[in-house]
DRENMI-296453 format. One record per residue (C-alpha): residue number from 0; residue in one letter; chain; x, y, z. Coordinates in Angstrom, 2 decimals. Example, Ala and Ser with C-alpha at 12.3 -4.5 7.8 and 13.67 -1.06 7.14 Angstrom:
// DRENMI-296453
MARGU   pos   code   unit        c1        c2        c3
MARGU     0      A      A     12.30     -4.50      7.80
MARGU     1      S      A     13.67     -1.06      7.14
// end
This chain:
// DRENMI-296453
MARGU   pos   code   unit        c1        c2        c3
MARGU     0      M      A     42.19     31.01    -37.11
MARGU     1      K      A     45.39     32.89    -36.31
MARGU     2      N      A     48.33     30.71    -35.33
MARGU     3      L      A     46.15     28.06    -33.73
MARGU     4      L      A     46.60     24.35    -34.30
MARGU     5      N      A     43.97     21.69    -33.69
MARGU     6      T      A     41.12     24.16    -33.22
MARGU     7      M      A     37.43     23.57    -32.83
MARGU     8      V      A     34.58     25.97    -33.56
MARGU     9      L      A     31.64     24.78    -31.51
MARGU    10      L      A     28.37     26.38    -32.55
MARGU    11      F      A     26.07     25.80    -29.59
MARGU    12      P      A     22.81     27.65    -30.32
MARGU    13      Q      A     21.29     26.85    -26.91
MARGU    14      Y      A     18.71     29.31    -25.65
MARGU    15      Q      A     16.82     27.34    -22.99
MARGU    16      A      A     19.19     28.41    -20.19
MARGU    17      G      A     18.01     32.00    -20.42
MARGU    18      Y      A     14.96     33.97    -21.36
MARGU    19      V      A     12.29     32.04    -23.24
MARGU    20      P      A     10.94     32.81    -25.79
MARGU    21      S      A     14.35     33.85    -27.04
MARGU    22      H      A     15.88     35.95    -29.82
MARGU    23      I      A     19.04     33.83    -29.82
MARGU    24      P      A     17.73     31.61    -32.68
MARGU    25      N      A     17.47     34.73    -34.84
MARGU    26      G      A     21.25     35.07    -34.81
MARGU    27      T      A     22.12     31.40    -35.27
MARGU    28      P      A     21.91     31.22    -39.11
MARGU    29      D      A     24.34     34.14    -39.57
MARGU    30      L      A     26.81     32.67    -37.08
MARGU    31      R      A     26.55     29.27    -38.74
MARGU    32      Q      A     27.22     30.80    -42.15
MARGU    33      L      A     30.19     32.68    -40.73
MARGU    34      W      A     31.93     29.61    -39.29
MARGU    35      Q      A     30.60     26.46    -40.96
MARGU    36      K      A     33.41     26.19    -43.52
MARGU    37      H      A     36.05     25.98    -40.80
MARGU    38      E      A     37.55     22.49    -40.91
MARGU    39      G      A     36.99     22.09    -37.17
MARGU    40      F      A     33.35     23.22    -37.19
MARGU    41      F      A     30.82     21.29    -35.10
MARGU    42      E      A     27.26     22.12    -34.09
MARGU    43      V      A     25.48     20.88    -30.99
MARGU    44      P      A     21.96     19.68    -31.82
MARGU    45      L      A     19.17     21.14    -29.71
MARGU    46      Q      A     16.54     19.09    -27.95
MARGU    47      A      A     12.88     19.53    -28.90
MARGU    48      T      A     11.47     22.14    -26.54
MARGU    49      D      A      7.98     23.27    -25.63
MARGU    50      D      A      8.78     26.84    -24.61
MARGU    51      S      A      5.50     27.11    -22.71
MARGU    52      K      A      6.54     24.31    -20.33
MARGU    53      P      A      9.83     25.12    -18.59
MARGU    54      E      A      9.89     21.81    -16.67
MARGU    55      T      A     11.67     23.26    -13.63
MARGU    56      D      A     13.57     20.51    -11.82
MARGU    57      R      A     15.98     20.85     -8.90
MARGU    58      G      A     15.69     24.60     -9.17
MARGU    59      I      A     16.69     24.75    -12.85
MARGU    60      R      A     14.32     25.55    -15.70
MARGU    61      F      A     14.56     23.13    -18.66
MARGU    62      R      A     17.07     21.07    -16.64
MARGU    63      R      A     16.46     17.80    -18.54
MARGU    64      I      A     16.89     19.48    -21.92
MARGU    65      L      A     19.99     21.39    -20.83
MARGU    66      R      A     21.59     18.24    -19.46
MARGU    67      A      A     21.09     16.40    -22.76
MARGU    68      Q      A     22.62     19.30    -24.70
MARGU    69      K      A     25.62     19.53    -22.36
MARGU    70      N      A     26.21     15.82    -22.83
MARGU    71      A      A     26.06     16.19    -26.62
MARGU    72      A      A     28.58     19.02    -26.51
MARGU    73      A      A     30.88     17.05    -24.22
MARGU    74      A      A     30.79     14.07    -26.60
MARGU    75      L      A     31.81     16.27    -29.54
MARGU    76      L      A     34.66     17.77    -27.56
MARGU    77      E      A     35.98     14.45    -26.34
MARGU    78      K      A     35.90     12.96    -29.83
MARGU    79      A      A     37.60     15.91    -31.54
MARGU    80      A      A     40.09     16.47    -28.67
MARGU    81      P      A     41.00     20.03    -29.75
MARGU    82      E      A     43.75     22.15    -28.22
MARGU    83      F      A     41.69     25.32    -28.66
MARGU    84      V      A     37.91     25.83    -28.62
MARGU    85      L      A     35.80     28.75    -29.77
MARGU    86      T      A     32.27     28.33    -28.41
MARGU    87      T      A     29.62     30.61    -29.81
MARGU    88      G      A     26.01     30.98    -30.82
MARGU    89      G      A     24.09     30.46    -27.60
MARGU    90      D      A     23.46     31.63    -24.06
MARGU    91      C      A     26.06     31.60    -21.28
MARGU    92      G      A     25.07     28.07    -20.32
MARGU    93      A      A     26.57     26.85    -23.59
MARGU    94      S      A     30.02     27.54    -22.13
MARGU    95      F      A     29.93     24.78    -19.52
MARGU    96      S      A     31.06     21.80    -21.58
MARGU    97      S      A     33.87     23.67    -23.35
MARGU    98      I      A     35.33     25.17    -20.19
MARGU    99      A      A     35.03     21.87    -18.33
MARGU   100      Y      A     36.77     20.09    -21.21
MARGU   101      L      A     39.59     22.63    -21.43
MARGU   102      N      A     40.16     22.65    -17.67
MARGU   103      K      A     40.68     18.90    -17.79
MARGU   104      K      A     42.78     19.18    -20.98
MARGU   105      Y      A     45.09     21.74    -19.39
MARGU   106      D      A     45.18     19.92    -16.04
MARGU   107      G      A     43.55     22.72    -14.06
MARGU   108      K      A     45.94     25.35    -15.38
MARGU   109      I      A     43.49     27.68    -17.15
MARGU   110      G      A     42.34     31.00    -15.79
MARGU   111      V      A     38.76     31.81    -16.76
MARGU   112      I      A     37.96     35.50    -17.16
MARGU   113      W      A     34.22     36.19    -17.15
MARGU   114      V      A     33.76     39.37    -19.20
MARGU   115      D      A     30.13     40.01    -18.43
MARGU   116      A      A     27.65     42.43    -16.91
MARGU   117      H      A     26.47     39.57    -14.67
MARGU   118      A      A     28.36     37.22    -12.37
MARGU   119      D      A     26.37     34.07    -13.32
MARGU   120      I      A     27.44     32.51    -10.03
MARGU   121      H      A     24.13     31.62     -8.39
MARGU   122      A      A     23.36     28.17     -7.08
MARGU   123      P      A     19.91     26.76     -7.88
MARGU   124      S      A     18.82     27.55     -4.33
MARGU   125      T      A     19.80     31.24     -4.62
MARGU   126      S      A     18.73     31.94     -8.20
MARGU   127      P      A     15.76     34.31     -8.36
MARGU   128      S      A     14.75     33.02    -11.81
MARGU   129      G      A     15.84     29.40    -12.11
MARGU   130      N      A     17.56     30.31    -15.40
MARGU   131      Y      A     20.72     28.24    -15.75
MARGU   132      H      A     22.63     30.96    -17.58
MARGU   133      G      A     22.88     32.73    -14.22
MARGU   134      M      A     24.43     29.65    -12.54
MARGU   135      I      A     27.10     28.52    -14.99
MARGU   136      A      A     30.15     29.81    -13.06
MARGU   137      R      A     28.98     28.18     -9.83
MARGU   138      H      A     28.43     24.92    -11.69
MARGU   139      L      A     31.97     25.00    -13.07
MARGU   140      L      A     33.21     25.43     -9.50
MARGU   141      G      A     31.58     22.11     -8.61
MARGU   142      H      A     28.77     23.27     -6.32
MARGU   143      P      A     27.06     20.17     -4.85
MARGU   144      E      A     23.53     21.27     -5.77
MARGU   145      F      A     24.31     20.29     -9.37
MARGU   146      D      A     24.00     16.55     -9.85
MARGU   147      Q      A     26.11     16.58    -13.03
MARGU   148      Q      A     29.62     17.68    -12.11
MARGU   149      P      A     32.63     18.71    -14.22
MARGU   150      E      A     35.28     16.00    -14.23
MARGU   151      L      A     37.73     18.59    -12.89
MARGU   152      A      A     36.02     21.53    -11.21
MARGU   153      L      A     37.50     25.00    -11.33
MARGU   154      K      A     39.23     26.23     -8.20
MARGU   155      D      A     38.24     29.63     -6.84
MARGU   156      Y      A     41.57     31.09     -7.95
MARGU   157      Q      A     40.87     30.09    -11.58
MARGU   158      L      A     37.98     32.56    -11.96
MARGU   159      A      A     37.93     36.34    -12.32
MARGU   160      Y      A     35.40     38.96    -13.45
MARGU   161      L      A     35.62     42.04    -15.64
MARGU   162      G      A     32.76     44.39    -16.50
MARGU   163      L      A     30.21     43.55    -13.77
MARGU   164      R      A     27.35     45.94    -13.17
MARGU   165      D      A     24.24     43.90    -12.31
MARGU   166      T      A     24.79     41.35     -9.53
MARGU   167      E      A     22.77     40.06     -6.59
MARGU   168      K      A     23.92     40.17     -2.96
MARGU   169      E      A     24.36     36.39     -2.85
MARGU   170      E      A     26.77     36.61     -5.78
MARGU   171      D      A     28.73     39.52     -4.31
MARGU   172      D      A     28.98     37.71     -0.97
MARGU   173      F      A     30.25     34.54     -2.64
MARGU   174      T      A     32.93     36.24     -4.73
MARGU   175      A      A     34.12     38.24     -1.70
MARGU   176      L      A     34.21     35.18      0.58
MARGU   177      H      A     36.20     33.17     -1.96
MARGU   178      H      A     38.54     36.03     -2.92
MARGU   179      I      A     37.55     35.92     -6.59
MARGU   180      P      A     38.85     39.05     -8.36
MARGU   181      A      A     35.84     41.04     -9.55
MARGU   182      F      A     35.98     44.43    -11.27
MARGU   183      R      A     33.00     46.56    -12.20
MARGU   184      A      A     32.65     48.06    -15.66
MARGU   185      S      A     33.45     51.53    -14.31
MARGU   186      E      A     36.81     50.25    -13.04
MARGU   187      I      A     38.00     49.03    -16.44
MARGU   188      M      A     36.70     51.82    -18.66
MARGU   189      D      A     40.05     53.61    -18.93
MARGU   190      D      A     42.50     51.63    -16.81
MARGU   191      N      A     44.39     48.41    -17.55
MARGU   192      A      A     45.47     47.98    -13.92
MARGU   193      P      A     42.55     45.61    -13.10
MARGU   194      M      A     43.60     43.33    -15.93
MARGU   195      D      A     47.14     43.25    -14.54
MARGU   196      V      A     45.75     42.32    -11.13
MARGU   197      V      A     43.87     39.39    -12.67
MARGU   198      I      A     46.82     38.15    -14.72
MARGU   199      D      A     49.19     38.43    -11.74
MARGU   200      H      A     46.65     36.55     -9.62
MARGU   201      F      A     46.49     33.72    -12.15
MARGU   202      K      A     50.26     33.49    -12.55
MARGU   203      R      A     50.80     33.39     -8.78
MARGU   204      H      A     48.64     30.28     -8.73
MARGU   205      G      A     50.60     28.60    -11.51
MARGU   206      L      A     48.05     29.03    -14.29
MARGU   207      T      A     49.44     28.96    -17.82
MARGU   208      H      A     46.54     29.73    -20.21
MARGU   209      L      A     43.44     31.91    -20.40
MARGU   210      H      A     39.88     31.18    -21.31
MARGU   211      L      A     37.93     34.33    -22.20
MARGU   212      H      A     34.19     34.08    -21.67
MARGU   213      V      A     32.62     37.14    -23.30
MARGU   214      D      A     28.93     37.89    -22.87
MARGU   215      C      A     27.74     40.50    -25.35
MARGU   216      D      A     25.87     42.32    -22.58
MARGU   217      V      A     29.18     43.53    -21.16
MARGU   218      M      A     28.80     46.24    -23.78
MARGU   219      D      A     26.62     49.25    -23.07
MARGU   220      E      A     23.00     48.87    -24.11
MARGU   221      K      A     23.35     51.82    -26.49
MARGU   222      V      A     26.35     50.20    -28.16
MARGU   223      F      A     24.95     46.68    -28.45
MARGU   224      P      A     21.25     46.26    -27.62
MARGU   225      Y      A     21.07     42.81    -29.27
MARGU   226      V      A     20.98     40.88    -26.00
MARGU   227      H      A     18.22     39.72    -23.66
MARGU   228      V      A     19.48     41.67    -20.65
MARGU   229      P      A     20.84     45.00    -21.93
MARGU   230      E      A     22.42     47.11    -19.19
MARGU   231      P      A     23.48     50.77    -19.10
MARGU   232      N      A     26.95     52.02    -18.22
MARGU   233      G      A     28.77     49.23    -20.01
MARGU   234      L      A     31.82     49.10    -22.24
MARGU   235      G      A     32.08     50.62    -25.67
MARGU   236      L      A     33.11     48.34    -28.53
MARGU   237      S      A     36.57     49.86    -28.94
MARGU   238      R      A     37.33     49.54    -25.24
MARGU   239      L      A     36.15     45.92    -25.13
MARGU   240      I      A     38.39     45.09    -28.09
MARGU   241      E      A     41.32     46.82    -26.36
MARGU   242      I      A     40.74     44.80    -23.19
MARGU   243      L      A     40.57     41.48    -25.03
MARGU   244      Q      A     43.71     42.30    -26.99
MARGU   245      Y      A     45.52     43.31    -23.81
MARGU   246      L      A     44.59     40.08    -22.04
MARGU   247      R      A     45.70     37.99    -25.02
MARGU   248      S      A     49.06     39.76    -24.96
MARGU   249      K      A     49.63     38.67    -21.36
MARGU   250      M      A     48.84     34.94    -21.49
MARGU   251      P      A     48.15     32.42    -24.28
MARGU   252      L      A     44.56     31.42    -24.97
MARGU   253      A      A     43.21     27.91    -24.52
MARGU   254      G      A     39.76     28.95    -25.69
MARGU   255      C      A     37.08     31.59    -25.75
MARGU   256      C      A     33.31     31.96    -25.77
MARGU   257      L      A     31.19     34.69    -27.32
MARGU   258      T      A     27.66     34.34    -26.02
MARGU   259      E      A     24.19     35.86    -25.66
MARGU   260      Y      A     23.92     37.31    -29.17
MARGU   261      A      A     20.15     37.74    -29.43
MARGU   262      P      A     19.07     40.07    -32.24
MARGU   263      Q      A     15.37     40.73    -32.78
MARGU   264      K      A     16.02     40.68    -36.52
MARGU   265      A      A     18.53     38.55    -38.39
MARGU   266      G      A     21.74     40.38    -39.18
MARGU   267      E      A     21.44     43.09    -36.55
MARGU   268      G      A     24.77     43.66    -34.82
MARGU   269      M      A     26.73     41.24    -36.98
MARGU   270      D      A     29.25     43.94    -37.83
MARGU   271      V      A     30.07     44.19    -34.13
MARGU   272      M      A     30.22     40.42    -33.71
MARGU   273      K      A     32.72     40.14    -36.56
MARGU   274      R      A     34.96     42.76    -35.00
MARGU   275      L      A     34.87     40.96    -31.66
MARGU   276      Y      A     35.87     37.66    -33.25
MARGU   277      Q      A     38.64     39.15    -35.38
MARGU   278      E      A     40.02     42.14    -33.50
MARGU   279      G      A     39.08     41.23    -29.96
MARGU   280      L      A     39.62     37.46    -29.89
MARGU   281      G      A     42.20     37.31    -32.68
MARGU   282      L      A     40.37     34.80    -34.84
MARGU   283      E      A     40.17     34.49    -38.60
MARGU   284      F      A     37.10     33.44    -40.49
MARGU   285      P      A     37.37     30.44    -42.83
MARGU   286      D      A     37.78     31.21    -46.51
MARGU   287      A      A     34.51     31.61    -48.38
// end
């Protein structure tokens, strides 16, 4: 890791919050091999899952399994007590425990930038699929439909979006009502002004650190098709790296997530993943 003390690499290969059957497990071995020699490496164990029985409960598919995995991740975080957390290897739902931990650690002073084609801000009652990976942001905000709450919920002003291009009306209405900065992919293709708006917004509210949540589907489907929900008109790799570097130059990082890597075949897209870790997020791989 570059200039980071007390860091944790949390491999969280969860897939049950998204599309099942999933290609996410195909990428897990390569990500494990990439990071497992880091001295702060931890892996969240997955619960046994019958993929043919989603067990929808309270509007969330695989809710019981997801809850157990979130608890396991939270226990690892609390025991290790890191200052910085890289979470990787799973779906967007794997970000919950890390962001909740860091928000408490930094006393509500982190700004979370959701770099994603999707807003992931449904409540269980508005989700068209029941897939938890589309609800994670709303859960972090402490929506009462979730029975398991973050110890310190995010405030509306702690969340911002970059790269959106596939959202539902309920999500757009919520972000507008709560004045959450949200920029479409087309708005950030060639202009850094939206990033300045977000950073200024965070600083006006007294936030001191960033958490970058990066979903691989923010990239264009022709650039990076190794996701479950590829979307057209997304970012190119070079532009995504530029954006992440620019954001890191404006505020210090408390943590980051790189999620939804779902190759059909092992090894596909790993060259891109490595560039995102190193060039985009500023991280160094452990020595072989």
